[in-house]
Residue, then its C-alpha position, 0 to 999 in steps of 0.5 A: m612898587n615892591t617893598p623889600t622883605i627882611p628875613s625873619d631871623q634878621e627881623a628877630f635880631i633887629k627887634a631884640i636889639s631895639d629895646e633900651n633895656r636889652l641894649k643895657l644888658i648887652g652893654v653889661l655882657a660886652e664887658g664880660n660874663a655876668s650872672a642874672s643877679d649881677l645883670s639885675a643889680r647893674t641895670q636896675l631891672h627886676p630879675a623877672q625882667v632880666a630873665r625875659h629880656l635874656e630869653l628874647l636875646l637868646q632866641a634871636s641869637v644875640i647872646v649865647t649861654r656859657q657851657 
């Protein structure tokens, strides 16, 4: 029996949204733009954690940066 494979970009997306803290960040961002310090305050995450999670979300194309 062949196990179906998931393309790496879809796998990265799924992994990115499977973390509770990243889901919290996505929820805040769904309400509108927020700075990293706003995200930290609203999610009770340390700024370094916010930065790490945002980087993973960016890499998986879950979020985009504002120009």
